[in-house]
C-alpha positions as CSV (number, residue, x, y, z in Angstrom):
1,M,80.3,139.7,129.3
2,R,80.1,139.6,133.6
3,I,79.1,136.5,135.2
4,R,76.9,136.7,138.8
5,V,77.4,133.7,141.1
6,P,74.6,134.5,143.5
7,E,76.4,132.6,146.7
8,L,79.3,135.5,146.1
9,T,77.0,138.7,146.2
10,G,77.9,139.4,149.5
11,F,81.2,139.4,148.9
12,A,81.3,142.2,146.2
13,D,83.4,144.2,148.7
14,A,85.6,141.7,150.7
15,T,89.5,141.8,150.5
16,V,91.1,138.8,150.6
17,A,91.7,138.3,154.8
18,T,88.5,138.7,155.3
19,T,87.4,137.0,152.9
20,I,89.3,134.0,154.0
21,A,88.5,135.0,158.0
22,R,84.8,134.4,156.8
23,H,85.2,131.3,156.3
24,V,88.0,130.4,158.6
25,A,84.7,131.6,161.0
26,A,82.2,129.4,159.1
27,R,84.1,126.4,158.6
28,P,87.5,125.9,159.6
29,D,87.4,121.7,159.1
30,C,87.1,121.9,155.6
31,P,89.6,122.2,152.8
32,A,91.2,125.4,151.4
33,I,94.3,124.7,150.1
34,V,95.0,121.0,148.0
35,T,97.8,119.4,147.6
36,L,98.7,116.5,145.6
37,R,100.0,115.6,148.9
38,N,99.1,117.9,151.6
39,V,95.4,119.3,152.1
40,V,95.3,122.2,155.0
41,T,91.7,123.1,156.0
42,Y,90.7,126.7,157.0
43,G,91.1,126.2,160.2
44,A,95.2,124.9,160.1
45,L,95.1,127.9,157.7
46,G,94.1,130.9,159.7
47,K,96.1,129.9,162.9
48,Q,98.8,129.7,160.4
49,I,98.3,133.0,158.8
50,T,98.1,133.8,162.6
51,T,101.1,132.6,163.5
52,F,103.1,134.0,160.1
53,G,100.9,137.5,161.2
54,A,102.4,137.8,165.0
55,G,106.6,136.9,163.0
56,L,105.5,140.0,161.6
57,R,104.7,142.6,163.8
58,S,107.1,140.9,167.1
59,N,109.8,142.4,164.1
60,D,108.2,145.5,163.8
61,L,107.2,145.0,160.6
62,T,103.4,146.4,160.5
63,C,101.8,148.6,158.0
64,S,102.8,152.2,158.2
């Protein structure tokens, strides 16, 4: 059984990275991760991802 969600049709070929990047750009103040003690917005998540990626690159940990 296949369920179609019209809002997600444009994401059929998207990766997790591009989907998150789209959300960071479109809705930076909206919740991305919600726990009992914390809410991380897409903007904050984007900054964390950028910082993590920079750390990997500075230690020469890149895709081969």
